C-alpha positions in Angstrom: 0.2 0.3 0.0 1.3 3.4 -1.0 -0.5 5.6 1.4 -0.9 8.5 -1.6 -2.8 11.8 -1.3 -6.2 12.0 -2.7 -9.1 14.4 -2.6 -12.8 13.5 -2.4 -15.3 15.6 -4.1 -19.1 14.5 -4.6 -18.5 12.5 -7.3 -21.5 13.1 -9.4 -20.7 16.5 -9.7 -16.9 15.6 -10.6 -18.3 13.9 -13.4 -20.8 16.2 -15.1 -18.3 19.1 -14.4 -15.5 17.3 -16.1 -17.4 16.7 -19.1 -18.6 20.3 -19.4 -15.2 21.6 -18.6 -13.7 19.2 -21.2 -16.0 20.2 -24.1 -15.6 24.0 -22.7 -11.8 24.1 -23.8 -12.3 22.8 -27.0 -13.4 26.5 -27.7 -14.4 27.7 -31.1 -11.4 30.2 -31.5 -13.9 32.9 -33.3 -15.7 33.5 -29.7 -14.2 32.0 -26.8 -15.7 34.3 -24.4 -19.2 32.9 -25.3 -18.2 29.5 -25.2 -17.0 29.9 -21.8 -20.2 31.7 -20.5 -22.0 28.3 -22.2 -19.7 26.4 -19.9 -20.1 28.2 -17.1 -24.0 28.0 -17.7 -23.9 24.4 -18.0 -22.0 24.1 -14.8 -24.4 25.9 -12.9 -27.6 24.2 -14.4 -25.9 20.7 -13.2 -25.1 22.2 -9.9 -29.0 22.9 -9.8 -30.1 19.6 -11.4 -28.1 17.6 -8.6 -29.7 19.9 -5.9 -33.1 18.9 -7.4 -33.8 22.7 -8.6 -35.3 21.1 -12.2 -36.7 24.7 -13.0 -33.3 26.5 -12.5 -31.2 24.0 -14.4 -33.9 24.4 -17.3 -33.4 28.2 -17.3 -30.0 27.9 -17.0 -29.5 25.6 -20.0 -32.2 27.6 -22.3 -29.6 30.6 -21.5 -26.6 28.7 -22.9 -28.6 27.5 -25.7 -29.9 31.2 -26.3 -26.0 32.2 -26.4 -24.9 29.8 -28.7 -27.5 30.8 -31.2 -26.7 34.4 -30.8 -22.8 33.9 -31.2 -23.7 31.2 -34.2 -22.2 28.3 -32.0 -25.1 26.0 -32.8 -22.6 23.4 -34.4 -20.2 23.7 -31.6 -19.5 20.5 -29.5 -20.8 22.5 -26.4 -23.8 23.3 -28.0 -24.3 19.6 -28.3 -23.4 19.1 -24.8 -26.0 21.6 -23.6 -28.6 19.7 -25.8 -27.7 16.5 -24.1 -27.9 18.0 -20.8 -31.2 19.6 -21.5 -32.3 16.1 -22.8 -31.8 14.4 -19.4 -33.8 17.4 -17.5 -36.5 17.1 -19.9 -36.6 13.4 -19.7 -35.6 12.7 -15.9 -36.4 15.8 -14.1 -39.7 17.0 -15.8 -40.9 13.7 -17.1 -41.5 14.9 -20.3 -39.9 12.4 -22.6 -40.8 13.7 -26.3 -39.2 16.8 -25.5 -36.1 14.9 -24.0 -35.7 13.0 -27.4 -35.7 16.1 -29.4 -32.8 17.4 -27.3 -31.1 14.3 -27.6 -31.6 14.5 -31.6 -30.2 18.0 -31.8 -27.0 17.0 -29.9 -26.6 13.8 -32.0 -27.1 15.9 -35.4 -24.1 18.1 -34.1 -22.0 15.5 -33.0 -23.1 11.9 -33.8 -20.2 10.2 -31.2 -21.8 12.1 -28.2 -22.7 10.3 -25.0 -24.3 10.9 -22.0 -22.3 11.8 -19.1 -22.5 8.4 -17.3 -23.1 10.4 -13.8 -26.1 11.5 -15.3 -27.4 7.8 -16.9 -30.7 6.0 -15.3 -33.1 3.5 -17.4 -35.1 5.8 -18.4 -32.8 8.5 -19.9 -30.8 5.4 -21.6 -34.0 4.4 -23.1 -34.8 7.7 -24.3 -31.1 8.3 -25.6 -31.2 5.3 -27.6 -34.2 5.9 -29.2 -33.3 9.3 -30.4 -29.7 7.5 -31.7 -31.7 5.2 -33.7 -33.9 7.8 -35.0 -31.0 9.8 -36.3 -28.8 7.0 -37.4 -31.8 6.0 -39.8 -32.1 9.3 -41.0 -35.7 10.0 -40.5 -35.8 13.2 -38.2 -35.5 16.7 -39.7 -33.7 18.6 -42.4 -30.2 17.4 -43.3 -30.2 14.3 -41.2 -29.8 11.8 -43.7 -26.0 12.9 -45.0 -25.0 13.2 -41.4 -25.9 9.8 -40.9 -24.5 8.5 -43.9 -21.0 10.3 -42.9 -21.3 9.1 -39.3 -22.2 5.6 -39.8 -18.5 4.4 -40.5 -17.2 6.5 -37.6 -19.8 4.7 -35.3 -19.2 1.2 -36.6 -14.9 1.9 -36.0 -13.6 0.1 -33.1 -10.5 2.5 -32.8 -12.4 5.2 -31.0 -9.9 5.0 -28.1 -7.6 7.0 -30.2 -9.8 9.9 -30.3 -7.7 11.7 -27.4 -4.6 12.0 -29.6 -6.7 12.8 -32.7 -7.0 17.0 -32.6 -4.1 18.6 -34.0 -4.3 21.2 -31.0 -1.9 23.2 -29.0 0.1 21.8 -26.3 -2.1 23.6 -23.7 -5.5 22.2 -24.9 -7.4 19.5 -22.9 -6.7 16.2 -24.0 -3.2 16.7 -25.7 -0.7 17.6 -22.9 -0.5 14.3 -20.7 1.2 11.4 -22.1 0.1 8.4 -21.1 0.0 4.7 -22.7 -3.3 2.9 -21.4 -3.2 -0.4 -19.5 -5.8 -2.4 -21.1 -5.3 -5.9 -19.1 -4.5 -6.9 -15.7 -5.2 -9.4 -13.1 -8.2 -9.9 -10.8 -7.6 -8.6 -7.2 -4.3 -7.0 -7.9 -3.5 -3.1 -7.6 -3.2 -1.5 -10.8 0.0 1.0 -11.4 -0.9 3.9 -13.6 1.9 6.4 -15.0 1.6 9.7 -17.0 3.9 12.3 -18.2 2.7 15.8 -17.5 5.2 18.5 -18.7 5.9 21.2 -16.2 5.0 24.1 -19.1 1.5 23.0 -18.0 2.1 24.4 -14.1 -0.2 21.9 -13.2 -0.5 21.9 -9.3 -2.5 18.2 -9.3 -2.5 15.5 -11.0 -5.4 13.0 -10.4 -6.4 9.4 -11.0 -10.3 9.1 -11.2 -11.0 5.4 -11.4 -14.5 3.2 -11.3 -14.6 -0.4 -10.3 -16.9 -2.6 -12.5 -20.6 -2.3 -11.4 -20.3 1.3 -9.7 -21.7 4.3 -11.3 -19.3 6.9 -10.1 -15.6 7.6 -10.3 -13.3 7.8 -7.1 -10.2 10.1 -7.3 -6.8 10.1 -5.9 -4.1 12.5 -6.4 -0.9 11.2 -8.4 2.9 11.0 -6.9 5.6 12.9 -9.0 8.3 10.9 -9.4 11.5 12.7 -8.4 13.8 14.3 -11.6 11.1 13.7 -14.4 7.5 15.1 -15.7 6.4 11.5 -14.8 3.2 11.3 -12.2 2.3 7.6 -10.6 -0.2 6.3 -8.8 -2.2 3.0 -8.7 -5.6 1.8 -8.8 -6.3 -0.3 -5.5 -6.9 -3.8 -5.3 -10.1 -3.4 -3.9 -11.1 -1.9 -7.1 -10.3 -4.7 -9.4 -12.5 -7.7 -8.4 -14.9 -7.4 -11.2 -14.5 -7.8 -15.4 -12.9 -4.7 -15.6 -12.3 -1.2 -14.2 -12.5 2.3 -15.9 -10.1 5.1 -15.1 -8.9 8.4 -16.6 -6.2 11.6 -15.5 -6.6 15.0 -15.0 -4.0 17.6 -14.4 -5.8 20.7 -12.4 -4.3 24.2 -11.5 -4.3 25.2 -7.8 -8.3 26.5 -8.1 -9.4 22.7 -9.1 -9.5 24.1 -13.0 -8.8 21.7 -15.5 -6.0 21.9 -17.8 -5.6 18.5 -19.5 -6.9 15.1 -19.1 -6.1 11.6 -20.7 -9.6 9.8 -20.8 -12.5 11.1 -19.6 -15.9 10.3 -17.7 -17.8 9.7 -20.9 -14.8 7.7 -22.4 -12.5 6.1 -19.7 -9.8 3.9 -20.5 -10.6 0.3 -19.7 -8.8 -2.2 -18.3 -10.1 -5.7 -19.0 -9.2 -8.0 -15.6 -8.4 -11.7 -15.8 -6.8 -14.3 -13.8 -3.1 -14.9 -14.0 -1.9 -16.9 -16.9 -0.4 -20.3 -15.8 2.9 -18.9 -17.4 4.0 -16.1 -19.7 1.1 -14.0 -19.3 0.8 -10.5 -19.9 -0.4 -9.0 -16.2 -0.6 -4.9 -16.1 1.8 -4.4 -18.8 4.7 -7.0 -17.9 5.2 -10.5 -18.1 4.1 -12.8 -15.4 7.5 -13.6 -14.9 8.4 -9.7 -14.1 5.5 -9.5 -12.1 6.6 -12.2 -9.9 9.8 -11.0 -9.6 8.3 -7.4 -8.3 6.4 -9.5 -5.7 9.5 -10.9 -4.5 11.4 -7.7 -4.1 7.7 -6.1 -2.3 5.7 -4.8 -5.6 4.8 -1.6 -6.4 2.2 -1.8 -3.6 3.8 -1.4 0.1 3.6 -4.7 2.0 5.6 -4.0 5.0 5.5 -1.4 7.5 8.4 -0.4 9.9 8.0 2.4 12.6 9.7 4.1 15.5 7.8 6.1 17.9 8.6 8.2 21.3 5.8 9.0 23.6 4.8 9.5 27.1 1.2 9.1 29.1 -0.4 8.6 32.3 -3.7 7.4 33.5 -5.6 5.6 36.5 -3.9 2.9 38.5 -5.0 1.1 41.7 -2.8 -1.0 43.1 0.3 -1.5 45.8 3.6 0.5 45.4 6.3 -1.8 44.5 9.4 -0.7 46.6 7.2 0.5 49.7 4.6 -2.4 49.9 3.8 -2.0 53.8 4.8 0.5 56.1 7.0 0.3 58.8 4.0 -1.2 60.7 3.5 -4.1 58.6 0.3 -2.9 57.1 0.2 -3.1 53.2 0.1 -0.1 51.3 -2.7 0.7 48.5 -2.6 3.7 46.2 -5.0 4.7 43.5 -5.5 7.6 41.0 -4.4 9.6 38.6 -0.4 9.4 37.7 2.0 10.1 35.0 4.1 7.2 33.3 7.3 8.8 33.5 9.5 9.6 31.6 9.2 8.6 28.5 8.6 5.3 26.2 10.1 4.2 22.9 8.0 2.1 20.7 9.4 0.2 17.7 6.9 -1.5 15.3 6.9 -3.9 12.4 4.1 -5.0 10.4 2.5 -6.4 7.2 -0.4 -4.9 5.2 -3.0 -7.9 4.6 -4.6 -5.2 2.1 -4.1 -1.8 1.1 -5.9 -0.6 4.5 -5.6 -3.1 6.8 -2.1 -3.5 8.5 -1.3 -6.4 11.1 1.8 -5.5 13.5 3.9 -6.3 16.4 4.9 -3.2 18.6 7.1 -3.0 21.5 7.0 -0.3 24.5 10.0 0.2 26.4 9.2 2.8 29.1 11.8 4.7 30.8 11.0 5.3 34.6 12.4 8.3 36.1 12.0 10.2 39.8 11.8 7.0 42.0 13.4 7.5 45.6 16.2 4.9 47.1 15.2 3.4 50.5 17.7 3.4 53.1 17.2 0.0 54.5 19.3 0.5 57.7 16.5 3.0 59.0 13.7 0.6 58.5 12.3 -1.4 61.6 12.2 -4.9 61.8 8.5 -5.1 60.7 9.4 -3.7 57.4 10.8 -6.4 54.9 12.0 -4.2 52.2 15.4 -3.1 51.7 16.2 -4.4 55.4 20.1 -3.5 56.1 20.6 -2.3 52.5 19.5 0.3 49.8 16.5 -0.3 47.8 16.4 0.7 44.3 13.1 1.7 42.7 11.9 0.3 39.2 13.7 2.2 36.4 12.0 0.6 33.4 8.9 -1.3 32.1 8.6 -3.8 28.9 5.6 -4.7 27.1 4.8 -6.5 23.7 1.6 -5.9 21.9 -0.3 -7.4 18.7 -1.8 -4.8 16.8 -4.3 -4.4 13.6 -4.7 -1.4 12.3 -7.1 -0.1 9.7 -6.7 3.0 7.8 -10.0 4.7 7.1 -10.7 5.8 3.3 -8.6 6.2 0.5 -4.8 7.3 1.3 -4.2 10.7 1.2 -1.8 13.5 2.4 -3.4 13.1 6.0 -4.9 9.6 6.6 -6.5 8.8 10.0 -6.7 5.1 11.3 -8.1 3.2 14.2 -6.3 0.2 16.1 -6.6 -2.6 18.3 -3.9 -4.0 20.5 -3.4 -6.9 22.7 -0.5 -8.1 24.7 1.4 -8.7 27.6 4.1 -6.8 30.0 4.0 -4.0 32.4 3.2 -0.3 32.8 4.4 1.7 35.5 2.8 4.9 37.0 5.1 7.3 39.3 3.6 7.9 42.8 4.4 9.9 45.6 3.8 8.6 49.0 4.3 10.6 52.5 7.0 9.5 55.1 4.8 10.1 58.2 1.5 8.2 58.7 -1.4 10.7 57.6 -3.4 9.4 60.6 -0.5 9.8 63.1 2.4 11.7 62.2 4.3 10.5 65.4 3.8 6.9 64.3 6.5 5.0 62.3 5.4 4.8 59.0 8.0 4.9 56.1 11.6 5.5 57.9 13.5 4.5 55.1 12.0 7.4 52.7 13.1 11.0 52.7 11.4 13.4 55.1 9.9 14.9 52.1 8.3 11.3 51.3 9.0 8.2 48.7 8.3 8.6 45.3 7.5 4.6 44.3 6.0 3.1 41.2 2.6 1.4 40.8 2.7 -1.7 38.1 -0.2 -2.4 35.8 -0.7 -5.6 34.1 0.9 -8.0 33.0 -2.4 -8.3 30.6 -2.8 -5.6 28.6 -5.2 -4.6 25.5 -7.0 -1.3 24.1 -7.8 0.6 21.1 -6.2 3.2 19.6 -6.3 5.9 16.8 -4.4 8.6 14.8 -3.3 10.0 11.6 -0.4 9.6 9.2 1.4 12.5 7.4 3.0 11.9 3.8 6.1 13.0 3.6 7.2 10.9 0.4 5.9 7.6 -1.3 8.0 5.7 1.6 8.2 8.0 4.6 5.1 9.0 6.9 4.8 10.8 10.0 2.7 8.8 12.7 0.8 10.3 15.4 -1.3 8.4 17.5 -3.0 8.0 20.8 -3.2 4.5 22.4 -5.2 3.5 25.5 -3.9 0.2 27.1 -6.0 -1.2 30.1 -3.7 -3.4 32.5 -5.4 -6.7 34.3 -5.0 -8.2 36.9 -3.3 -5.2 38.3 -5.6 -2.6 37.4 -4.4 0.5 35.0 -5.8 2.4 32.4 -3.1 4.1 30.4 -3.5 6.7 27.7 0.1 7.1 25.6 0.6 9.9 23.0 2.9 8.9 20.6 5.1 10.7 17.5 7.0 8.9 15.3 8.3 8.1 11.7 7.2 5.3 9.7 8.9 3.7 6.3 6.4 1.5 4.2 8.0 -0.6 1.3 
């Protein structure tokens, strides 16, 4: 698992907005200002439609068509896209199927290859569009329909449609021509798919996004691609969870700092399709490399991260209830008890090693080495005969505690720059709290109590465990493809020696 950065947006709006912006960048050089107005009106209309404001969406689309007519853009691709959006609103929003079909036909006469944005499809819309397409292709509707159909039938019959993004001879800054990418066409079921692309620095892209859609899902999920140091290349992957069906669709976008589309390779309405199948017995092609190459990569860790190494530093405290360790009884032989809130001074070190059983689930082993400071030495020569501890010598308090834990960590959502996680741990060992004990009996100061302690009182420890368990949570902050900052809070409950300890940890993790 590579914890890469990604941004989430409402997926339906992203889909339809991407389609609108894509067509908008194919601007008619005669009146780019009018085309941009049409693009903006379409975006507003789609937002209104998504918010169930059908009347507002209809009015905005009518305004866009009026601008197309005034600016002589009736045959522009953006006019076709506006007619498609109007058709969807009529069919699905206003329940006026005949008017919707007329809008679809107008769009198809302008661009016979146009498709409905998948985020707007439903069975009712799909049926109306298919019927309109049939009417137009048969040449039975309106003036000039037959010649258009005659020209477009060969186009619709050609399977070479995926070559379309490279087809227009446009300037390098135009949408669809700047991103260099060789589409992945085949991969294995249940395996992550590495996607690479080159985005020239001259494009000044702030973000490069990979959008993917698993088989049987209507919406695309986006994740941010990582820049490859020293080149124009970007890389990310479609996770294994998205490759369990027969295929997976994807496209790539470059955006500026405001989220505006600069370039794309593939699009919502016409994404790249990866066919998924089982690994062949030998020599099969999987994700663009031979099976032997894939196997070698797997032995070396592969493209996805499999292993986790972390080292954290922290401290904590909490509630305890038990007998102090060095001063178990007072000088009268009465067993001491201490309970309350105390700290686990001074700090602890937590190394961790783990393995990703999936892109989001980590199984690991974690150690906890606690350094304990501040304990008081006990002078045994001052202790009365009734006290067993340190008689005739010097007793040194505990200065460390060890514990080992098995952990299950779940990273929430798609990996991004900051990724939250939750965890559950269980194990064995000790946690120590540092507590203060009085040198005199609180009930009778004249009575011998803890004569071996300084006059100010003893500083002792109370231990929790040896059975330890509890939940945790935190975040990872990505520094690079392999290094992460990890900040977490862990709660550990100790029994039968009662303790509830809360640790705050900060550390560095390495994934490969």
